[in-house]
C-alpha positions as CSV (number, residue, x, y, z in Angstrom):
1,M,-19.3,35.3,5.4
2,E,-18.4,33.7,2.0
3,L,-16.7,30.4,2.0
4,D,-13.6,29.9,0.1
5,V,-14.5,27.4,-2.6
6,Y,-10.6,26.5,-3.5
7,M,-9.6,25.6,-0.1
8,L,-12.9,23.9,0.6
9,S,-12.3,21.8,-2.2
10,R,-8.3,21.0,-1.6
11,L,-9.8,20.1,2.1
12,Q,-12.5,17.7,0.9
13,F,-9.9,15.9,-1.8
14,A,-7.3,15.9,1.1
15,L,-9.9,14.0,3.6
16,T,-11.4,11.6,0.9
17,I,-8.0,10.4,-0.5
18,M,-6.3,10.0,2.8
19,F,-9.2,8.0,4.1
20,H,-9.2,5.8,0.8
21,Y,-5.4,5.3,1.0
22,I,-5.7,3.3,4.0
23,F,-6.8,0.3,2.2
24,P,-5.4,0.0,-1.1
25,P,-1.6,-0.4,0.3
26,L,-3.3,-2.9,2.6
27,T,-4.8,-4.9,-0.2
28,I,-1.5,-4.7,-2.1
29,G,0.4,-6.2,0.9
30,L,-2.1,-8.5,2.2
31,G,-2.6,-10.1,-1.5
32,W,1.4,-10.9,-1.4
33,L,1.2,-12.4,1.5
34,M,-2.0,-14.5,1.0
35,V,0.0,-15.9,-2.3
36,I,3.0,-16.7,0.0
37,M,1.1,-18.6,2.8
38,E,-1.3,-20.6,0.0
39,G,1.6,-21.6,-1.8
40,M,3.2,-22.8,1.5
41,Y,0.0,-24.9,1.8
42,L,0.2,-26.2,-1.8
43,K,3.9,-27.1,-1.1
44,T,3.5,-28.8,2.3
45,G,0.0,-30.0,2.6
46,E,-0.5,-28.8,6.0
47,R,-4.0,-27.9,6.9
48,E,-2.7,-25.1,9.0
49,Y,-1.6,-23.1,6.1
50,E,-5.0,-23.6,4.3
51,A,-6.7,-22.1,7.5
52,I,-4.3,-19.3,7.2
53,A,-5.0,-18.8,3.6
54,R,-8.9,-19.2,4.3
55,F,-8.5,-16.5,7.1
56,W,-6.5,-13.7,5.2
57,T,-8.9,-14.2,2.2
58,G,-11.8,-13.0,4.3
59,I,-9.7,-10.3,5.7
60,F,-8.6,-9.4,2.2
61,A,-11.9,-9.4,0.8
62,L,-13.4,-6.7,3.4
63,V,-10.4,-4.5,2.8
64,F,-10.8,-5.0,-0.9
65,A,-14.6,-3.7,-0.6
66,M,-13.4,-0.7,1.2
67,G,-10.9,0.6,-0.9
68,V,-13.4,0.0,-4.1
69,A,-16.1,1.9,-2.2
70,T,-14.0,4.8,-1.1
71,G,-11.9,5.1,-4.3
72,I,-15.2,5.7,-6.7
73,V,-15.7,8.9,-4.9
74,M,-12.4,10.4,-5.8
75,E,-13.3,9.9,-9.5
76,F,-16.5,12.2,-8.9
77,E,-14.9,14.9,-7.3
78,F,-12.5,15.2,-10.5
79,G,-15.6,16.2,-12.4
80,T,-17.7,18.2,-9.5
81,N,-14.8,20.3,-7.8
82,W,-11.8,20.0,-10.3
83,A,-13.3,20.4,-13.6
84,T,-10.7,22.6,-15.1
85,Y,-8.0,20.3,-13.9
86,S,-9.9,17.4,-15.3
87,R,-10.3,19.3,-18.7
88,Y,-6.7,19.8,-18.7
89,V,-5.4,16.3,-17.8
90,G,-8.1,14.5,-19.3
91,D,-6.2,13.1,-22.3
92,V,-3.6,12.0,-19.9
93,F,-5.6,10.7,-17.1
94,G,-8.1,8.9,-19.5
95,S,-5.7,6.6,-21.3
96,A,-4.1,5.6,-17.8
97,L,-7.6,5.4,-15.9
98,A,-8.9,3.4,-19.0
99,A,-5.8,0.7,-18.9
100,E,-6.4,0.3,-15.1
101,G,-9.9,-0.9,-16.0
102,I,-8.5,-3.4,-18.6
103,F,-5.5,-4.4,-16.9
104,A,-6.4,-4.1,-13.3
105,F,-10.2,-4.1,-12.3
106,F,-11.5,-6.9,-14.8
107,L,-8.4,-9.0,-13.8
108,E,-9.1,-8.7,-9.8
109,S,-13.0,-8.7,-10.3
110,G,-12.9,-11.7,-12.7
111,F,-10.9,-13.8,-10.1
112,L,-12.1,-12.5,-6.8
113,A,-15.3,-14.4,-6.6
114,V,-13.1,-17.5,-7.1
115,L,-11.0,-16.6,-4.4
116,V,-13.4,-15.6,-1.7
117,F,-16.3,-18.5,-2.5
118,G,-14.0,-21.0,-4.7
119,W,-12.7,-22.8,-1.4
120,D,-14.0,-26.5,-2.0
121,R,-15.3,-25.7,-5.4
122,V,-12.5,-25.5,-7.3
123,S,-9.1,-27.5,-7.3
124,P,-6.4,-26.3,-4.7
125,R,-4.4,-25.3,-7.9
126,M,-7.0,-23.4,-9.6
127,H,-7.6,-21.5,-6.2
128,F,-4.3,-20.4,-5.7
129,F,-4.2,-19.3,-9.3
130,S,-7.1,-16.9,-8.6
131,T,-5.3,-15.7,-5.6
132,C,-2.3,-14.9,-7.9
133,M,-4.5,-13.3,-10.3
134,V,-6.0,-11.1,-7.7
135,S,-2.8,-10.1,-6.1
136,L,-1.7,-9.4,-9.6
137,G,-4.6,-7.0,-10.2
138,A,-3.9,-5.0,-7.3
139,V,-0.3,-4.5,-8.2
140,F,-1.5,-3.4,-11.9
141,S,-4.1,-1.1,-10.5
142,S,-1.4,0.6,-8.4
143,I,0.9,1.0,-11.5
144,W,-1.7,3.4,-13.4
145,I,-2.5,5.2,-10.6
146,V,1.2,6.2,-9.8
147,V,1.8,6.7,-13.7
148,A,-1.1,9.2,-13.7
149,N,0.0,10.8,-10.3
150,S,3.6,10.7,-11.4
151,W,2.8,12.5,-14.9
152,Q,1.7,15.5,-12.5
153,Q,5.0,15.3,-10.8
154,T,7.3,15.2,-14.1
155,P,5.1,15.6,-17.3
156,A,6.4,13.9,-20.3
157,G,5.2,12.7,-23.7
158,F,2.7,15.4,-24.3
159,V,2.1,18.9,-26.0
160,I,-0.2,21.6,-24.9
161,N,-3.0,22.3,-27.2
162,E,-3.4,26.1,-26.8
163,T,-6.9,26.3,-28.2
164,L,-8.1,24.1,-26.1
165,N,-5.8,24.7,-23.2
166,R,-5.1,21.1,-22.5
167,A,-2.4,18.5,-22.4
168,E,-2.7,16.0,-25.2
169,I,-0.2,12.8,-25.5
170,T,2.2,12.5,-28.2
171,S,4.0,9.5,-26.9
172,F,2.1,7.1,-24.4
173,W,5.1,5.1,-23.1
174,A,6.9,8.3,-22.5
175,M,3.8,9.2,-20.5
176,V,4.2,6.1,-19.0
177,F,7.7,6.3,-18.0
178,N,8.0,9.6,-17.2
179,P,11.2,10.5,-15.1
180,S,9.5,9.8,-11.7
181,T,7.3,6.8,-12.4
182,V,9.5,3.8,-11.6
183,H,11.2,5.4,-8.4
184,R,7.7,6.3,-7.1
185,L,6.1,3.0,-7.9
186,V,8.8,0.8,-6.3
187,H,8.4,3.1,-3.1
188,V,4.6,2.4,-3.2
189,W,4.9,-1.1,-3.6
190,I,7.5,-1.5,-0.7
191,G,5.1,1.0,1.4
192,A,2.3,-1.7,0.8
193,G,4.5,-4.7,1.7
194,I,5.5,-2.9,4.9
195,L,1.9,-2.1,5.8
196,G,0.7,-5.7,5.0
197,A,3.7,-7.1,6.8
198,F,2.9,-5.2,10.0
199,F,-1.0,-5.7,10.0
200,V,-0.2,-9.6,9.8
201,L,2.2,-9.1,12.5
202,S,-0.3,-7.5,14.9
203,I,-2.9,-9.9,14.8
204,S,-0.5,-12.8,14.9
205,S,1.1,-11.2,18.0
206,Y,-2.3,-10.7,19.6
207,Y,-3.2,-14.6,19.0
208,L,0.3,-15.4,20.6
209,L,0.0,-13.1,23.6
210,K,-3.7,-14.4,24.2
211,G,-2.5,-18.0,23.8
212,R,-5.0,-18.8,20.9
213,H,-4.3,-20.4,17.6
214,T,-0.6,-20.2,18.6
215,S,0.7,-22.9,16.0
216,M,-0.7,-21.3,13.1
217,A,0.1,-17.7,14.7
218,R,3.9,-18.9,14.8
219,K,3.7,-19.5,11.0
220,M,2.0,-16.1,9.9
221,F,4.3,-14.2,12.1
222,K,7.5,-15.8,10.8
223,V,6.2,-15.0,7.1
224,A,5.3,-11.6,7.9
225,L,8.3,-10.9,9.8
226,A,10.8,-12.0,6.9
227,M,8.6,-10.0,4.5
228,G,8.7,-6.9,6.9
229,A,12.2,-6.8,7.6
230,F,13.0,-7.2,3.7
231,M,10.6,-4.2,2.5
232,S,11.8,-2.1,5.6
233,L,15.5,-2.7,4.3
234,A,14.5,-2.1,0.8
235,A,12.8,1.1,1.7
236,L,15.7,2.8,2.5
237,G,17.5,2.0,-0.8
238,S,14.2,3.1,-2.7
239,G,13.9,6.2,-0.7
240,H,17.5,7.2,-1.2
241,L,17.2,6.7,-5.0
242,Q,13.8,8.5,-5.1
243,A,15.3,11.4,-3.2
244,K,18.0,11.8,-5.8
245,N,15.6,11.9,-8.6
246,V,13.2,14.3,-6.8
247,G,16.4,16.5,-6.7
248,A,17.1,16.4,-10.3
249,T,13.4,16.9,-11.3
250,Q,11.7,19.0,-8.3
251,P,14.3,20.7,-6.8
252,T,11.9,23.2,-4.9
253,K,10.1,19.9,-3.6
254,L,13.8,18.5,-2.3
255,A,14.6,21.9,-1.1
256,A,11.4,22.0,1.0
257,F,12.0,18.5,2.2
258,E,15.3,19.4,3.8
259,G,14.6,22.9,4.8
260,L,17.1,24.3,2.6
261,Y,16.3,27.8,2.4
262,K,19.6,29.2,1.2
263,T,21.8,27.5,-1.4
264,P,25.5,26.7,0.2
265,A,28.4,28.8,-0.9
266,E,30.5,26.8,-3.2
267,G,32.8,24.1,-1.0
268,E,30.3,24.6,1.9
269,G,28.0,21.6,1.4
270,A,24.3,21.3,2.6
271,P,23.5,20.3,5.7
272,L,20.8,17.3,6.6
273,Y,18.5,18.0,9.2
274,L,17.6,15.2,11.5
275,F,14.4,17.5,13.0
276,G,13.5,21.1,13.4
277,L,11.1,23.7,12.7
278,P,11.4,25.6,9.1
279,N,10.5,29.4,9.8
280,D,9.7,30.9,6.4
281,E,10.0,34.6,7.8
282,T,13.6,33.7,8.9
283,E,14.4,31.5,6.4
284,S,15.9,29.3,8.5
285,V,15.4,26.0,10.5
286,E,15.1,26.4,14.2
287,F,15.5,24.0,17.0
288,G,17.2,21.8,14.3
289,L,19.9,19.4,14.8
290,A,21.8,18.9,11.3
291,V,24.8,16.8,10.0
292,P,27.3,19.3,8.1
293,G,27.4,18.2,4.3
294,G,24.9,15.3,4.8
295,L,22.5,16.1,2.1
296,S,25.2,17.1,-0.4
297,F,26.9,13.9,0.5
298,L,23.4,11.7,0.1
299,M,22.7,13.6,-3.3
300,Y,26.0,13.5,-5.0
301,E,28.6,11.4,-2.8
302,S,30.4,14.7,-1.7
303,F,30.0,16.7,1.4
304,K,31.1,19.7,-0.5
305,A,28.9,19.5,-3.5
306,P,26.3,22.0,-4.1
307,V,22.6,21.7,-3.6
308,T,19.9,24.1,-5.0
309,G,18.0,26.0,-2.1
310,L,14.8,27.8,-2.1
311,D,16.2,31.3,-2.6
312,Q,17.0,30.2,-6.1
313,F,13.2,30.0,-7.2
314,P,10.5,32.6,-6.9
315,R,8.8,32.9,-3.8
316,E,5.3,32.4,-4.9
317,D,6.8,28.9,-6.5
318,W,7.6,27.8,-2.9
319,P,5.6,24.8,-1.5
320,P,4.4,25.1,2.1
321,V,8.2,24.3,3.6
322,N,7.2,23.5,7.2
323,L,4.4,21.0,6.2
324,S,6.5,19.5,3.7
325,F,9.4,19.3,6.2
326,Q,7.8,17.6,8.8
327,T,5.7,15.0,6.8
328,Y,8.8,13.8,5.0
329,H,10.9,13.6,8.2
330,L,8.0,11.6,9.6
331,M,8.0,9.0,6.9
332,M,11.7,9.0,7.4
333,A,11.7,8.3,11.1
334,L,9.0,5.7,11.0
335,G,10.7,4.0,8.2
336,M,14.2,3.7,10.4
337,F,11.8,2.5,13.3
338,F,10.4,-0.4,10.9
339,I,14.1,-1.3,10.2
340,G,14.8,-1.7,13.8
341,I,12.3,-3.3,15.2
342,T,12.1,-6.1,12.6
343,L,15.7,-6.4,12.8
344,L,15.7,-6.8,16.3
345,A,12.7,-9.5,15.9
346,C,14.8,-11.2,13.6
347,F,17.5,-11.5,15.9
348,F,15.4,-13.2,18.6
349,W,14.1,-15.4,16.1
350,W,17.6,-16.4,15.2
351,R,18.5,-17.1,18.6
352,G,15.0,-19.0,19.0
353,T,13.5,-16.7,21.7
354,V,11.3,-14.5,19.4
355,F,8.0,-15.8,20.9
356,E,9.3,-15.5,24.5
357,Q,9.7,-11.7,24.1
358,R,6.3,-10.5,25.5
359,W,7.2,-7.0,25.2
360,L,8.0,-7.0,21.6
361,L,4.7,-9.1,20.8
362,W,3.0,-6.3,22.5
363,T,4.9,-3.4,20.2
364,F,4.1,-5.3,17.1
365,V,0.2,-5.3,18.0
366,F,0.4,-1.7,18.3
367,A,2.8,-0.9,15.5
368,V,0.5,-1.5,12.9
369,V,-0.6,2.2,13.2
370,G,3.1,3.1,12.2
371,P,3.1,1.7,8.5
372,V,-0.5,3.5,7.8
373,I,0.9,6.7,9.0
374,A,4.0,6.5,7.2
375,N,2.3,5.9,3.6
376,E,-0.2,8.7,4.3
377,A,3.0,10.9,5.4
378,G,4.9,9.9,2.4
379,W,1.7,10.8,-0.2
380,C,1.3,14.0,2.0
381,A,4.8,14.7,1.6
382,A,4.8,14.2,-2.3
383,E,1.7,16.2,-2.8
384,I,2.1,19.1,-0.5
385,G,5.9,19.3,-2.0
386,R,4.3,19.6,-5.5
387,Q,2.6,22.8,-4.6
388,P,1.6,25.5,-5.8
389,W,1.3,23.3,-9.0
390,I,-1.3,20.9,-9.6
391,V,0.6,19.7,-12.6
392,Y,4.3,20.7,-11.6
393,G,5.3,23.8,-13.9
394,L,2.0,23.7,-16.1
395,L,-0.8,24.4,-14.2
396,R,-1.2,25.9,-10.6
397,T,-3.6,24.5,-8.2
398,E,-5.7,27.6,-7.7
399,H,-6.6,27.7,-11.4
400,A,-7.8,23.9,-11.5
401,F,-10.7,24.0,-9.1
402,S,-14.5,24.4,-10.5
403,P,-15.8,27.7,-10.8
404,A,-19.2,26.6,-11.1
405,V,-19.4,25.1,-7.2
406,S,-20.4,27.2,-4.5
407,G,-18.6,27.0,-1.0
408,G,-21.9,25.9,0.7
409,Q,-21.9,23.1,-1.4
410,V,-18.3,21.9,-0.8
411,M,-19.0,22.5,3.0
412,F,-21.9,20.3,2.6
413,S,-20.4,17.6,0.8
414,I,-17.1,17.5,3.5
415,V,-19.7,17.5,6.4
416,M,-21.8,14.4,4.7
417,F,-18.7,12.6,3.8
418,L,-17.3,12.9,7.3
419,V,-20.4,11.4,8.9
420,L,-20.7,8.5,6.1
421,Y,-17.1,7.7,6.4
422,T,-17.1,7.6,10.2
423,L,-20.0,5.0,10.3
424,L,-18.5,3.3,7.3
425,F,-15.3,3.0,9.2
426,L,-16.8,1.9,12.6
427,V,-18.8,-0.9,10.7
428,W,-15.4,-2.0,9.1
429,L,-13.7,-2.3,12.4
430,F,-16.6,-4.0,13.9
431,I,-16.9,-6.8,11.0
432,M,-13.0,-6.8,11.1
433,D,-12.9,-7.5,15.0
434,K,-15.5,-10.2,15.0
435,K,-13.1,-12.2,12.0
436,I,-9.9,-11.4,13.8
437,R,-11.5,-12.7,17.4
438,K,-12.9,-15.9,15.5
439,G,-9.4,-16.2,14.0
440,P,-8.3,-19.0,11.3
441,E,-10.4,-22.5,12.0
442,L,-9.0,-25.9,10.5
443,H,-11.6,-27.0,7.9
444,E,-12.3,-30.7,7.2
445,P,-11.7,-31.8,3.6
446,A,-14.4,-31.4,1.0
447,P,-16.1,-34.8,0.6
448,E,-14.2,-35.2,-3.1
449,A,-11.1,-34.7,-1.3
450,R,-11.7,-37.2,1.2
451,T,-12.5,-39.7,-1.2
452,S,-9.5,-39.0,-3.4
453,A,-7.4,-39.5,-0.2
454,L,-9.0,-42.9,0.3
455,D,-8.1,-43.9,-3.2
456,V,-4.7,-42.9,-2.7
457,A,-4.4,-44.7,0.6
458,A,-5.8,-47.8,-1.1
459,K,-3.1,-47.6,-4.0
460,L,-0.4,-47.2,-1.7
461,A,-1.7,-50.5,0.2
462,G,-0.8,-52.6,-2.5
463,H,-2.0,-55.9,-3.5
464,E,-2.2,-56.8,0.5
465,G,-4.7,-54.0,1.3
466,A,-6.6,-55.1,-2.1
467,S,-6.6,-58.8,-0.9
468,L,-8.1,-57.8,2.8
469,M,-10.5,-55.4,0.9
470,D,-11.6,-58.0,-1.4
471,A,-12.0,-60.7,1.4
472,G,-14.1,-58.7,3.2
473,V,-16.5,-58.0,0.6
474,E,-16.6,-61.9,-0.2
475,E,-17.7,-62.1,3.6
476,N,-20.3,-59.8,3.6
477,D,-21.9,-61.5,0.2
478,A,-21.8,-64.6,2.0
479,D,-23.3,-63.4,5.3
480,K,-26.2,-61.9,3.0
481,S,-26.6,-65.4,1.3
482,E,-26.9,-67.1,4.7
483,E,-29.6,-64.4,5.6
484,G,-31.5,-65.3,2.2
């Protein structure tokens, strides 16, 4: 039986990028929390905040290493499995990835060694600056990746070279600020913040339930909860604006997200399905619950405004409707869960009883899985909803793979990646588990820091302290003279 190179190449890229995407948003979210916690150490001088910052630095480094290792693979896949695509978008992707290397990778890698190994070797302010730079580098990296991907969704600032059959940039900034970049970038950042917050909430809740590192766990929990609640609420607003943008720039994608097969008659309005099972054969959503006119209201602030359905587009241009619908609604459902659980925890925090709610702490221990799934589901919805185009309206996915690669070669690489990634993930979990079990530890100040503290104490003691010290020195000299 001949293997389908096209479908296997899509499967391979889906598996590798979904595994990779566990780590970049976690890196961004943890980076922000590290900046906050180390900033609290500089502001308050509390050694517990220093221990917290040291602990999360080790966790961050481990996550960062996994992100780099799994991200390199996809760059090779562009050339091996998607050569036609790489040639078509090379001018666009080349500039975006070059910008990532200049503005992001060198910034991250330049300060990462100071971040990880600089404790007690550089001043606290210099170390805090390196933490900020590494966090900023992670943000810069996300900017250029989202720019490149957003161009695939809403191409702008280019012309097609018919001779070479490739897109060539005519305006770099028009390419960067294509119609979907800002909306998608903000949503990605918010998703990263939610994941980072829930990751810290999970670990700090575990410590509180086990009665370990309780004082530091309370501090970590409060910082993460504040960020988690803010980001969860922000996701609601960002998602609404992005959905409106999708409706304006990719109407087939929005129709698939909402299971809108038929354009409503004038004056009826489009329903908003809370759940259901889209059926392409009957062109309806089965077992669904819908809010009449809800989609029209969210898109145009009117329950009777028209919304374009899939029936206005050729059948061959439809994305996989059911998969787009389910991944989109899964992301939405999890987003509402994040809002509910964080606001409930904030209520108990306000009442002063949040750490007494053991059921809530157990919920947070396992709730970290939710943001991982939500981030993955959001990207799946965005990429599946773009189909059958790999570059929306310009290049179909079926025309973008490498014809020189055989099905057997792709299948072998899929099996190899599954084995390697499974082993890599198990090693990552093992090391992560060791770090978490050990937990944050208070560190003795460096010798320089102790000397500095003594000097400050002597100055504060004033003339009386200085006189006592002089008296002690004179008495010691006298004893030595008598011995002589």
